[in-house]
Structure formats: C-alpha cells, structure tokens
C-alpha positions in Angstrom: 29.9 25.9 25.7 27.0 25.9 28.1 23.8 24.6 26.6 21.1 27.2 26.3 17.6 26.5 27.5 15.0 25.9 24.8 12.5 28.7 24.2 9.4 26.4 24.7 10.7 25.2 28.1 11.6 28.7 29.2 8.2 30.0 28.3 6.4 27.2 30.1 8.6 27.7 33.1 8.2 31.4 33.1 4.4 31.3 32.8 4.1 28.6 35.4 6.4 30.6 37.7 4.3 33.8 37.2 1.1 31.8 37.8 2.6 30.2 40.9 3.4 33.6 42.3 -0.1 34.9 41.5 -1.6 31.8 43.1 0.6 32.3 46.2 -0.2 36.0 46.5 -3.9 35.1 46.1 -3.7 32.3 48.6 -1.9 34.5 51.2 -4.5 37.3 50.7 -7.4 34.8 50.9 -5.9 33.1 53.9 -6.0 36.3 55.8 -9.5 37.3 54.7 -11.1 33.8 55.1 -10.8 34.0 58.9 -12.7 37.3 59.1 -15.2 36.1 56.5 -15.8 32.9 58.5 -16.3 34.9 61.7 -18.7 37.3 59.9 -20.7 34.3 58.6 -20.8 32.7 62.1 -22.0 35.9 63.7 -24.6 36.5 61.1 -26.0 33.0 61.6 -25.9 33.4 65.4 -27.6 36.7 65.2 -30.5 35.3 63.0 -31.0 32.4 65.5 -31.1 35.0 68.3 -33.8 37.0 66.5 -35.9 33.9 65.8 -35.8 32.9 69.5 -36.5 36.5 70.7 -39.7 36.5 68.6 -40.8 33.2 70.2 -40.4 33.5 74.0 -42.0 30.1 74.5 -39.3 28.4 72.5 -36.6 30.4 74.4 -38.1 29.4 77.7 -38.4 25.8 76.7 -34.7 25.7 75.7 -33.6 27.4 78.8 -35.6 25.0 81.0 -34.0 22.0 79.3 -30.6 23.7 79.5 -29.5 22.0 76.2 -27.8 23.2 73.0 -29.9 25.0 70.5 -28.1 23.9 67.4 -26.8 20.5 68.6 -23.0 20.0 68.2 -22.0 23.5 67.4 -21.9 24.5 71.1 -24.4 27.4 71.0 -25.6 28.4 74.5 -28.4 30.7 75.7 -28.9 33.4 78.3 -32.1 35.3 79.0 -32.1 38.9 80.4 -35.3 39.7 82.3 -37.1 43.1 82.3 -35.5 43.8 85.7 -32.0 43.0 84.5 -31.7 39.5 85.9 -29.8 37.1 83.8 -30.3 33.3 83.7 -29.1 30.5 81.5 -25.8 28.7 80.6 -24.4 31.8 78.8 -25.2 34.1 81.7 -21.5 34.6 82.8 -20.6 36.5 79.6 -23.5 39.0 79.9 -22.0 41.9 81.7 -23.7 45.1 83.0 -23.0 47.1 79.9 -24.6 44.5 77.6 -27.6 44.2 80.0 -28.1 48.0 79.8 -27.8 47.9 76.0 -30.4 45.1 75.7 -32.8 46.7 78.2 -32.5 49.9 76.1 -33.7 47.9 73.0 -30.4 47.7 71.1 -28.5 44.7 69.8 -25.2 43.6 71.2 -22.3 41.9 69.4 -18.8 41.0 70.6 -16.7 38.2 72.1 -16.5 36.8 75.6 -14.9 34.0 77.7 -17.1 31.1 78.7 -16.3 27.7 80.1 -12.6 28.2 79.5 -12.8 29.2 75.9 -13.4 32.3 73.7 -16.9 32.6 72.3 -18.8 34.8 69.9 -21.6 36.8 71.6 -24.8 38.0 69.8 -27.7 39.5 71.7 -31.1 41.0 70.6 -33.9 42.7 72.7 -37.0 40.6 73.3 -40.6 41.7 72.3 -41.8 41.6 75.9 -38.8 43.4 77.3 -35.4 42.2 78.4 -33.3 40.4 75.9 -31.8 37.2 74.6 -28.1 36.3 74.2 -26.5 33.5 72.3 -22.9 32.4 72.4 -20.9 30.1 70.2 -17.3 28.8 70.7 -14.7 30.6 68.6 -13.5 27.2 67.5 -16.5 27.0 65.2 -15.1 30.0 63.4 -11.8 28.2 62.9 -13.6 25.1 61.6 -15.6 27.1 59.1 -12.4 28.9 58.0 -10.6 25.5 57.5 -13.6 24.3 55.4 -13.4 27.5 53.2 -9.6 27.2 52.9 -9.9 23.6 51.9 -12.4 24.6 49.2 -9.9 27.2 47.9 -7.2 24.6 47.1 -9.0 23.1 44.1 -9.6 26.4 42.2 -6.1 27.6 42.9 -4.6 24.3 41.7 -6.8 24.4 38.6 -5.6 28.0 38.0 -2.0 26.9 38.3 -2.6 24.0 35.9 -4.4 26.2 33.5 -1.5 28.7 33.5 1.0 25.9 32.8 -1.2 24.6 29.9 -1.6 28.2 28.5 2.2 28.6 28.8 2.7 25.3 26.9 0.3 26.5 24.1 2.0 29.9 24.0 5.4 28.3 23.9 4.3 26.1 21.0 2.9 29.0 19.1 6.1 31.0 19.6 8.7 28.3 19.2 7.3 26.5 16.2 7.8 29.4 13.7 11.1 30.3 15.4 12.4 26.7 15.0 11.3 26.8 11.4 13.0 30.1 10.8 16.2 28.8 12.5 16.2 25.6 10.4 15.8 27.7 7.3 18.6 30.0 8.3 20.9 27.0 8.8 19.9 25.6 5.3 20.6 29.0 3.8 24.0 29.1 5.4 24.7 25.7 3.9 24.0 27.0 0.4 20.4 26.0 -0.2 18.2 28.5 -2.0 14.6 28.9 -2.9 13.4 28.3 0.7 10.3 29.8 2.1 9.5 30.4 5.8 5.7 30.5 6.6 4.8 34.0 7.7 2.8 33.2 10.9 2.8 33.8 14.6 3.1 37.2 16.4 4.1 40.3 14.5 7.8 40.0 15.5 8.0 36.4 14.5 6.3 37.1 11.2 8.7 39.9 10.5 11.6 37.5 11.1 10.1 35.1 8.6 9.6 37.9 6.1 13.2 39.0 6.6 14.5 35.5 6.0 12.5 35.2 2.8 13.9 38.5 1.6 17.4 37.3 2.5 16.9 34.1 0.5 15.9 36.1 -2.5 18.7 38.6 -2.0 21.3 35.8 -1.7 20.0 34.1 -4.8 20.2 37.3 -6.8 23.7 38.2 -5.4 25.0 34.7 -6.2 23.6 34.8 -9.7 25.3 38.2 -10.2 28.6 36.6 -8.9 28.3 33.7 -11.3 27.5 36.1 -14.2 30.5 38.2 -13.2 32.8 35.2 -13.0 31.7 34.1 -16.4 32.4 37.6 -17.7 35.8 37.6 -16.0 36.7 34.2 -17.4 35.7 35.3 -20.9 37.7 38.5 -20.6 40.8 36.6 -19.6 40.4 33.7 -21.9 40.2 35.8 -25.1 43.6 37.5 -24.7 45.2 34.4 -23.3 44.0 32.4 -26.4 45.6 35.1 -28.6 48.8 35.1 -26.6 49.0 31.3 -26.7 48.4 31.1 -30.4 51.1 33.6 -31.3 53.5 32.0 -28.8 53.0 28.6 -30.4 53.4 30.1 -33.8 56.6 31.8 -32.8 57.9 28.6 -31.2 57.1 26.6 -34.4 58.6 29.3 -36.5 55.4 29.7 -38.3 55.8 33.5 -37.9 59.3 34.8 -38.8 61.0 37.6 -40.6 59.0 40.7 -41.1 55.9 39.2 -39.4 57.7 39.1 -36.0 57.3 42.8 -35.1 53.6 42.7 -35.9 53.2 39.6 -33.7 55.1 41.4 -30.9 52.7 44.4 -31.1 49.7 42.1 -31.0 51.1 40.2 -28.0 51.9 43.5 -26.3 48.4 44.8 -26.8 46.8 41.6 -25.4 49.1 41.7 -22.4 48.2 45.4 -21.9 44.5 44.4 -22.0 45.1 41.7 -19.4 47.1 44.0 -17.2 44.4 46.7 -17.4 41.7 44.1 -16.5 43.7 42.8 -13.6 44.3 46.3 -12.5 40.6 47.0 -12.5 40.0 43.9 -10.4 42.6 45.0 -7.9 41.3 48.6 -7.8 37.7 47.4 -7.1 39.0 45.0 -4.4 40.9 47.8 -2.7 37.9 50.1 -2.7 36.0 47.4 -0.9 38.7 47.1 1.7 38.5 48.9 5.1 41.9 50.6 4.6 41.0 52.6 1.6 41.6 56.3 2.4 41.0 59.6 0.6 43.4 62.6 0.8 41.0 65.5 0.9 42.0 69.1 0.2 40.6 72.2 -1.5 40.5 71.4 -5.3 39.8 73.6 -8.2 37.6 71.5 -10.5 37.9 73.9 -13.4 41.6 73.4 -13.5 41.2 69.7 -13.1 38.8 69.6 -16.1 41.2 71.7 -18.1 44.1 69.2 -17.5 41.9 66.2 -18.3 40.8 67.9 -21.5 44.4 68.3 -22.7 44.9 64.5 -22.3 41.6 63.3 -23.7 41.6 65.7 -26.7 44.7 64.0 -28.0 43.4 60.5 -27.2 40.0 61.1 -28.8 41.8 62.6 -31.9 43.5 59.2 -32.3 40.0 57.6 -32.6 38.6 60.4 -34.8 36.2 61.3 -32.0 35.4 65.0 -31.4 36.3 65.9 -27.8 34.8 69.0 -26.2 35.2 70.4 -22.7 32.6 72.7 -21.2 33.7 74.5 -18.1 33.0 77.9 -16.5 36.7 79.1 -16.9 36.8 80.4 -13.3 37.8 78.6 -10.1 35.3 76.0 -8.8 36.6 75.0 -5.5 35.4 72.2 -3.3 36.9 70.0 -0.6 37.6 66.5 -2.1 40.4 64.2 -3.2 41.4 65.6 -6.6 43.3 62.5 -7.6 40.3 60.3 -7.1 38.0 62.8 -8.9 40.3 62.6 -11.9 40.3 58.8 -11.6 36.5 58.8 -11.7 36.4 61.2 -14.7 38.9 59.1 -16.6 36.9 56.0 -15.9 33.7 57.5 -17.3 35.5 58.9 -20.3 37.2 55.6 -21.0 33.8 53.9 -21.0 32.3 56.6 -23.2 35.1 56.6 -25.8 34.8 52.9 -26.2 31.2 53.2 -27.5 31.5 56.5 -29.4 31.8 56.0 -33.2 34.3 58.0 -35.2 33.1 61.5 -36.1 30.8 61.6 -33.1 31.2 63.9 -30.0 32.5 63.2 -26.5 31.9 65.9 -23.9 33.2 66.6 -20.4 31.2 69.3 -18.8 31.6 71.1 -15.4 28.9 73.2 -13.8 28.9 74.9 -10.5 25.9 74.5 -8.2 24.8 75.9 -4.9 25.6 72.7 -3.0 28.8 71.9 -4.9 29.5 71.0 -8.5 28.2 68.8 -11.3 30.4 66.9 -13.7 28.9 65.3 -16.9 30.3 62.8 -19.4 28.2 62.7 -22.5 28.8 60.8 -25.7 27.4 60.4 -29.2 27.2 56.6 -29.0 24.2 54.3 -29.1 23.0 55.3 -25.6 21.3 53.1 -23.0 17.8 51.6 -22.7 15.8 52.0 -19.5 16.8 48.4 -18.6 20.4 49.3 -19.2 20.2 52.3 -16.9 18.8 50.2 -14.1 21.8 47.9 -14.1 24.5 50.3 -15.5 26.7 50.1 -12.4 26.4 46.4 -11.8 29.7 44.5 -12.4 29.8 42.9 -15.8 26.0 43.2 -16.6 26.3 45.5 -19.6 29.4 43.7 -20.8 27.6 40.4 -20.9 24.5 41.9 -22.5 26.3 43.6 -25.3 29.3 41.3 -26.0 29.4 40.7 -29.7 27.0 43.6 -30.4 29.3 46.6 -29.8 32.6 47.4 -28.1 32.7 46.4 -24.5 35.3 46.6 -21.8 36.1 44.5 -18.7 32.7 45.1 -17.1 34.3 46.7 -14.1 34.7 50.4 -15.2 31.3 51.6 -14.2 31.2 49.5 -11.1 34.5 51.2 -10.1 33.1 54.6 -10.9 30.1 54.0 -8.7 32.1 52.8 -5.8 34.6 55.6 -6.1 31.8 58.2 -6.3 30.3 56.7 -3.1 33.6 57.0 -1.3 34.0 60.6 -2.4 30.6 61.3 -0.7 29.1 62.1 -4.2 26.6 60.4 -6.4 26.8 59.1 -10.0 23.7 58.5 -12.1 23.2 57.4 -15.7 20.8 58.7 -18.3 20.0 56.7 -21.4 20.2 59.6 -23.9 21.8 63.0 -23.5 22.1 66.1 -25.8 24.7 64.4 -28.0 22.4 61.4 -28.6 24.3 58.9 -26.5 24.5 58.1 -22.8 25.0 60.8 -20.1 26.7 60.1 -16.8 26.3 62.8 -14.1 28.5 63.1 -11.0 27.4 65.5 -8.2 30.1 66.5 -5.8 29.2 68.3 -2.6 31.2 71.4 -1.6 32.3 69.8 1.6 31.5 66.1 2.1 33.0 66.0 5.6 34.9 62.9 6.4 35.4 61.1 3.0 36.8 57.8 4.3 35.5 54.4 3.9 33.6 53.5 7.0 
C-alpha cells in the first residue's frame, strides 16, 4: 500500500508552495513596475537639476563653456535655448522645433530622444531671462537604477518565503501534535486499553475530535462493563440448572434415587431443562433481532381481538399462580398496520415478566386504549414495582436480574431487553413506570397507526 504523506510535511509543503506563488506573483508585478518607477525617479531628479540650473544662468553658462558632464559619470548633458530660439550645447541635437516653441512659451518639456547613438531621457524648463534649459540622461541609467531596486527586492521576498515556511512548520506542529496524540489514543483503544484521555487542545475541529475520543473511551468502558455483567448473569443462569441436572443425574446413576422418587426427579429435571431451553431461546431471539435479516410481516391488525386472545391464555395461566388477571379493552375494532405476531410476542414477554414478580392474590392487567396517532398497550402488575434507578436501566440486559437476584423472583435478564428491541423494530416505543394504579410496575407500549416500513435497517 502506498505510504501516505505526513500531515506536518504536507502543511509545510502547502504553506511554502502558497508563499512561493505569492512571492512569484509579487516579484512579477514588482518587476514590471520597478522599471517605470526607476524611470520616474530619474526624470524627477533630472527635472530638479534642470530647475536649479535654470535659476542660475551663470552656472549653466559655465558648464556649457566647459562642455563637461554636470553630474559626473551619469552621462547628463546640457543644451541652452536662447531667447531667439538658437540652441547650443552637447544636447542640442535632441531639441527639436516643437520643444523650442514650448520652452519659449514658458512651459516645461519632458520626453525621450536619441543622442550619440543611444536613447536618452529629456527634461527641459524655461529660464528666468527667457529661452530655456534642456538636460538629457542616457536611458541606461534607468536600467541601472531598476537593477539596483530589483536587487534590493530579493532580500525581503526571500525573507517572506522563509517566514511563510517557518509559519507553516509552526502551524503543522500545532495541527499535527494533537492529531498524532488522538491517533495514538485511538490505536490504544482498539488494542483494549481503557481510561485514556486525549488533551482537548488545538483548533475547534481537533478539539472536537479529542472530545469524541474521550467520550468513546467512556462509552466503551461502560459497554464492556455491561457485557461483563451480562456474561456473569448468563453464566449464573446456566450454572444453576446445570448444577441441579448434574446432581440428579449422579443420584440416578448411583441409585440414590429409586422407586417412587424417580418420577419426581424426572419432573425436576424436565423443569430445569425447560428453564435452560427458554433461556437459550431468549438468547437466540435477541441475537436474531440484532441481525440484519430480521423482517416483519406487516398487515392490518385488530388489536382488540389480539388482546382478547391473549386474555384467554393468560387468564388460565395467572389462575394457576393465584394471580387475578384482568383485560381492559374497548371491545370494538382497533385497527393499525403492524406485525400482529410480533405484537403478541411483545405483550407475552411483558406479561411473563410481570407475572414473575406478582404475588398471589394481586392483580395483573393488560389494557388497550385507542389514541389519535395509534394505540396504547399497558401491562400493569401488583408486584413490588420499580425504583427510579430501576426504571433508568429497566431495558438493559441482565441489570435488574443481577440487582434483585436472591431478593425476589427474577428471570434470565433478557425479557425486557427483548421487549425493547422488538418495540423498536415495530416502530413503537416501550417505557417503564415505577408504580402504576395496581401498585406495581407499569410498562407502556405505544404503537403508531402506520409505522411505514417496519424492517430492521
């Protein structure tokens, strides 16, 4: 697999590249403007020299008589225009009739000309006593000035590029350090370590990543603790009937149990095996509900008829436990679109859980109520009820079983988890209330009239 570039290197490279492009664009723009700037500066200097000499005719005449350069090695030459229009001096060839007329009219002249085989700058000013004065300077002096200015530009551009690279390195360090820390923590989390903390620092997005990893660590620790608790609960639920089965099997093998005791031992073994089978069935049902291929067969269902059928079964079963069963229903069709078989499975699961904790002589109620948005099913019992802490974890696998084992009758710890998952798949909700009208817990299922597509996504 191709090795990916490091973030720090990429940021430094990117910022340096951006800075290089900016420097290049700046250099190209400056390169084009420096020439005109240099020419403007040379003209301004030449114009000022011409004004000084025009104010001092004696100096101008002296320089003309000597026929020498005014400013030494810069090649500046002079021409004087008399009041009658006569032109004399080394720069006379560039002073044409138009410029003479302009100077005699008392106006400045500025332009370029050709003198002694080279292009020159030309600046002229009118003299106090009439006529005018013209100075020329080779165009090569403009090029020399431009080269000096361009040379001076290299250092700041280089410093700017270096500064950008340094800023990129600092930025890369600021970005990469928390990201590297987060990546290391993520790897350690994937290897099973817990209790890790990522410093929340850097830009908002990086800080958000650190916060998410810290939350993930806490969530993983909580989930794994729940799994351990659930496995302990499962092992306890399996170990108890297996111990009973093993004890009776050894007693039968050793002929400790014989004669009239054998049928009773068989009934006990059958009951324990039924308990194991029910527990394994709950595990398989929960696993199937978590699978992607779990489907619901939806159709129009009359919930009133469904409750009536359930009441027939549960009345007889509750009677066997001396529990008073009551069904509350509207006694007219309550039709919704759902999976009737799964709704009955959900109701049976909640009733099974309620019957387990309901003492003899106390009520157990299955109630149906039609609502504007669908229907509401309630399972209420006359048992000990639930505390606020119990309600908060009622649908977690094995939590209540672990909490109340040895205190009151408990099941496999999967029934309410199955009910919650099944309600979710049906597009409904199931909630718990610590104490209902009968004094015990109350579980409420709200079924929508048409949940749409009721398939596990």
